[in-house]
Backbone as a ProteinNet text record, in pm:
[ID]
protein_1_A
[PRIMARY]
XXXXXXXXXXXXXXXXXXXXXXXXXXXXXXXXXXXXXXXXXXXXXXXXXXXXXXXXXXXXXXXXXXXXXXXXXXXXXXXXXXXXXXXXXXXXXXXXXXXXXXXX
[TERTIARY]
-3763.9	-3852.4	-3960.1	-3972.2	-4136.8	-4001	-3988	-3899.5	-3831.5	-3875.3	-3858.7	-3895.9	-4072.5	-4228.8	-4225.6	-4196.8	-4213.1	-4155.9	-4065	-3916.8	-4013.2	-3991.4	-4020.7	-3906.6	-3949.1	-3790.4	-3857.8	-3671.8	-3672.7	-3699.2	-3734.3	-3770.3	-3674.7	-3610.1	-3434.4	-3507.1	-3375.9	-3329.1	-3416.7	-3400.5	-3418.4	-3538.8	-3628.6	-3754.7	-3804.8	-3763.9	-3757.4	-3787.6	-3585.4	-3550.3	-3662.8	-3698.4	-3748.3	-3890.4	-3924.7	-4022.6	-4057.1	-3952.6	-3946.7	-3921.4	-3818.7	-3808.8	-3906.4	-4009.4	-4073.2	-4168.3	-4186.5	-4289.1	-4265.1	-4131.1	-4052.1	-4062.3	-4087.2	-4013.6	-4203.2	-4256.5	-4436.1	-4418.9	-4395.3	-4389.1	-4326.1	-4196.4	-4157.4	-4228.4	-4243.6	-4338.3	-4464.6	-4540.2	-4594.9	-4635.2	-4499.1	-4499.5	-4433.7	-4355.7	-4304.4	-4466.1	-4564.4	-4648.4	-4711.3	-4734.4	-4770.2	-4717.7	-4626.3	-4552.6	-4552.1	-4538.8	-4578.3	-4690.7	-4764.3	-4934.3	-4961.5	-4895.4	-4888.6	-4824.5	-4650.3	-4619.1	-4748.3	-4692.9	-4828.9	-5008.2	-5002.3	-5199.6	-5077	-4936	-4960.7	-4898	-4876.4	-4775.1	-4979.2	-4994.9	-5170.3	-5249.6	-5221.8	-5271.6	-5207.7	-5116.8	-4992.1	-5039.6	-5083.7	-5061.9	-5296.5	-5343.7	-5428.5	-5469.9	-5404.2	-5380.7	-5338.6	-5292.8	-5197.2	-5286.8	-5337.8	-5497.2	-5545.3	-5573.9	-5660.7	-5695.7	-5552.5	-5474.3	-5511.5	-5475.5	-5450.8	-5584.4	-5692	-5845.3	-5904.2	-5909.3	-5952.3	-5835.1	-5692.9	-5649.5	-5770	-5725.2	-5762.3	-5904.1	-5952.6	-6126.7	-6168.9	-6006.1	-6033.7	-5972	-5900.2	-5855.6	-5987.6	-6105.1	-6174.3	-6318.2	-6308.8	-6386.1	-6563.3	-6487.7	-6603.7	-6556.8	-6549.5	-6426.3	-6595.2	-6670.5	-6741.2	-6696.2	-6629.5	-6619.4	-6389.7	-6350.3	-6256.7	-6195.4	-6194.7	-6166	-6155.7	-6127.1	-6061.3	-6001.1	-5904.3	-5762.2	-5735.3	-5727.8	-5582.2	-5617.6	-5701.2	-5745.3	-5685.2	-5713.8	-5650.9	-5525.3	-5516.4	-5294.7	-5249.7	-5260.5	-5268.7	-5277.4	-5335	-5401.4	-5259.3	-5268.4	-5134.8	-5033.3	-5030.3	-4902.6	-4875.3	-4993.6	-4964.9	-4969.6	-4984.8	-4930.6	-4784	-4734.7	-4634.6	-4567.2	-4506.7	-4451.6	-4473.5	-4594.4	-4608.4	-4584.8	-4538	-4448	-4298.1	-4200.8	-4176.2	-4076.8	-4173.4	-4134.6	-4109.3	-4242.3	-4149.4	-4090.5	-4128.4	-3896.5	-3814.9	-3728	-3648	-3679.7	-3754.8	-3780.2	-3783.2	-3867.3	-3740.5	-3632.3	-3513.6	-3374.2	-3312.1	-3378.2	-3304.5	-3260.1	-3442.3	-3395.5	-3315	-3325.8	-3213.4	-3099.6	-3052.8	-2848.7	-2878.4	-2958.6	-2926.4	-2901.9	-2990	-2945.6	-2821.5	-2826.8	-2673	-2592.2	-2596.5	-2462.6	-2464.8	-2531.5	-2537.6	-2448.6	-2401.1	-2253.8	-2331.1	-2353.4	-2334.8	-2247.4
5619.3	5543.6	5643.9	5711.8	5769.5	5911.4	5993.7	6069.6	6017.2	5930.2	5923.1	5872.2	5901.9	5761.6	5892	5950.6	6118.8	6093.9	6019.9	6013.5	5911.2	5952.7	5824.1	5786.9	5701.5	5640.7	5648.7	5728	5768.4	5675.2	5719.4	5681.9	5616.9	5539.8	5460.1	5632.5	5664.6	5751.6	5664.5	5548	5452.9	5464.2	5468.6	5400.3	5554.5	5695.4	5854.8	5810.7	5799.6	5798.5	5713.6	5631.6	5510.3	5589.9	5550.4	5668	5812.6	5868.6	5981.6	5869.7	5858.4	5789.2	5680	5634.9	5565.8	5666.3	5770.3	5894.2	5954.6	5964.4	6066.3	5946.8	5825.1	5720.3	5674.8	5701.7	5682.3	5784.2	5927.1	5998.4	6020.6	5967.9	5980.7	5870.1	5709.8	5646.8	5720.6	5845.3	5776.7	5990.6	6020.8	6100.4	6030.4	5888.9	5766.7	5747	5692.8	5669	5747.6	5905	5936.7	5996.5	5996.2	6023.4	5886.8	5765.2	5636.1	5632.3	5655.7	5671	5789.4	5877.8	6008.8	5944.7	5879.5	5795.7	5765.6	5644.8	5482.7	5564.8	5696.9	5678.3	5802.3	5811.2	5922.3	5797.2	5690.8	5573.3	5484.9	5488.5	5418.8	5519.3	5662.6	5778.8	5735.9	5781	5699.1	5584.5	5475.3	5344.1	5342.5	5389.6	5446.9	5517.8	5654.9	5729.9	5674.5	5604	5520.1	5400.9	5286.7	5211.5	5257.6	5394.4	5546.3	5519.2	5573.1	5641.3	5490.8	5381.2	5289.4	5161.8	5169.5	5167.4	5176.3	5410.1	5509.1	5388.1	5455.2	5437.3	5312.4	5194.8	5084.4	5119.9	5189.5	5205.3	5296.7	5354	5413.2	5375.6	5252.6	5169.8	5114.3	5060.2	4956.6	5052.2	5168.9	5284	5270.6	5203.3	5246.1	5348	5481	5626.2	5682.2	5757.2	5910.6	5985.2	5998.6	6161.4	6114.7	6192	6182.3	6248.4	6357.9	6485.3	6425.9	6308.2	6214.1	6111.1	6102	6040.9	6170	6273	6393.8	6441.5	6446	6471.8	6394.9	6273.3	6176.1	6075	6141.5	6192.8	6311.3	6445.7	6504.6	6479.9	6430.6	6388.3	6296.5	6109.3	6161.4	6174.7	6255	6364.2	6380.4	6456.4	6519.5	6476.1	6334.1	6293	6165	6240.2	6147.7	6264.9	6379.4	6470.5	6484.2	6542.3	6536.4	6428	6295.2	6179.8	6186.1	6320.1	6242.3	6387.5	6505	6584.3	6545.8	6523.2	6411.2	6376.4	6202.7	6203.8	6258.6	6389.6	6428.1	6545.9	6581.9	6656.8	6662.8	6457	6349.1	6347.1	6319.8	6304.2	6390.4	6499.1	6657.5	6655.4	6681	6625.3	6566.2	6408.7	6314.3	6365.2	6388	6464.7	6521.2	6612.4	6755.3	6695.8	6631.4	6518.2	6471.1	6382.4	6267.7	6433.8	6549.1	6697.1	6687	6674.3	6792.9	6655.6	6716.3	6666.9	6668.9	6544.1	6504.9	6520.4
11697.3	11539.1	11519.2	11694.3	11635.3	11534.6	11572.6	11460.9	11372	11312.8	11145.2	11103.5	11147.8	11067.8	10935	10984.5	10848.4	10730.9	10707	10578.1	10570.9	10392.6	10361.1	10212.8	10216.1	10089.3	9953.2	9921.5	9772.7	9667.9	9551.6	9392.7	9401.3	9300.4	9213.5	9144.8	9105.4	8936.3	8852.9	8815.5	8712.5	8634.1	8722.3	8632.6	8670.6	8695.1	8659.8	8475.2	8484	8359.2	8287.8	8287.1	8199.3	8145.2	8271.1	8247	8117.9	8166.3	7975.9	7960.5	7924.2	7755.1	7732.5	7768	7693	7636.5	7735.6	7689.6	7574.2	7600	7487.1	7351.9	7406.4	7269.4	7240.1	7263.5	7239.4	7107.5	7165	7112	6952.4	6940.7	6814.6	6759.1	6785	6708.6	6644.6	6671.1	6647.9	6557.2	6569.6	6439	6363.5	6388.8	6283.9	6180.8	6253	6218.7	6096	6152.7	6081.8	5961.1	5951.4	5866.7	5775.4	5807.1	5740.4	5717	5767.3	5682	5555.6	5506.1	5468.5	5302.3	5351.2	5207	5168.9	5283.4	5225.4	5103.6	5190.1	5135	5026.9	5040.5	4899	4715.2	4801.8	4694.6	4659.1	4701.9	4693.3	4628.1	4622.2	4606.3	4411.8	4381.2	4224	4188.5	4269.1	4244.4	4110	4224.1	4203.3	4089.7	4015.4	3884.7	3801.4	3824.1	3707.1	3666.2	3729.5	3717.9	3562.9	3669.4	3604.4	3479.8	3468.4	3340.8	3208.8	3226.8	3185.1	3180.9	3215.7	3241.3	3123.1	3139.6	3063	2876.1	2905.5	2810.2	2720.4	2774.6	2729.4	2686.5	2760.5	2709.5	2536.2	2589.6	2467.6	2314.5	2366.9	2208.4	2210.6	2286.2	2219.5	2219.2	2246.9	2143.6	2260.6	2317.3	2469.5	2572.4	2530.7	2572.4	2466.2	2620.9	2472.8	2506.7	2604.3	2675.3	2593.3	2489.6	2489.7	2588.3	2673.3	2720.1	2864.9	2913.8	3011.8	3023.9	2935.5	2938	2952.5	2887.4	2959.8	3106.8	3124.7	3273.7	3384.2	3298.2	3401	3413.4	3300.9	3260.5	3369.8	3331.8	3480.7	3602.8	3587.5	3734.3	3798.2	3688.9	3760.3	3796.3	3684.2	3667.4	3760.7	3851.9	3936.3	4082.8	4073.9	4190.3	4189.5	4029.4	4081.6	4122.1	4122.4	4113.2	4262.7	4314.5	4465.4	4551.9	4494.6	4606.5	4555.9	4430.4	4413.5	4514.6	4501.9	4663.1	4763.8	4819.9	4859.9	4975.7	4881	4893.8	4880.5	4795.2	4819.4	4923.9	5003.9	5078.2	5243	5177.8	5258.8	5292.8	5206.3	5081.3	5202.1	5213.2	5229.3	5401.4	5467	5537.9	5653.2	5583.4	5728	5653.7	5524.9	5500.7	5572.8	5652.5	5732.3	5846.5	5896.7	5995.3	6069.3	5962.7	5893.7	5967.8	5917.8	5910.5	6104.9	6109.8	6268.3	6382.6	6390.8	6502.3	6680.5	6726.7	6832	6957.4
[MASK]
++++++++++++++++++++++++++++++++++++++++++++++++++++++++++++++++++++++++++++++++++++++++++++++++++++++++

């Protein structure tokens, strides 16, 4: 019995795999959260710019808008933010379709 004192029990393989799987899952969740935040901020930007255009249109219609050039500028900003959101959506769909094509 004295000669077997240096032998240590082995760790079960399941705990090693679970630790690596949990770490990988945490990384994937962080990346998904980052994309989700970017997409939400893009949608909020589109909503804000559209609300600004509607407000400036109201001010122009009621005669409260001092400078007429702010409405076309706001419309251009709203159009650009919508184009960015559409491009982001299209690239996301392209990436998803490419992932579907991969044979596992």
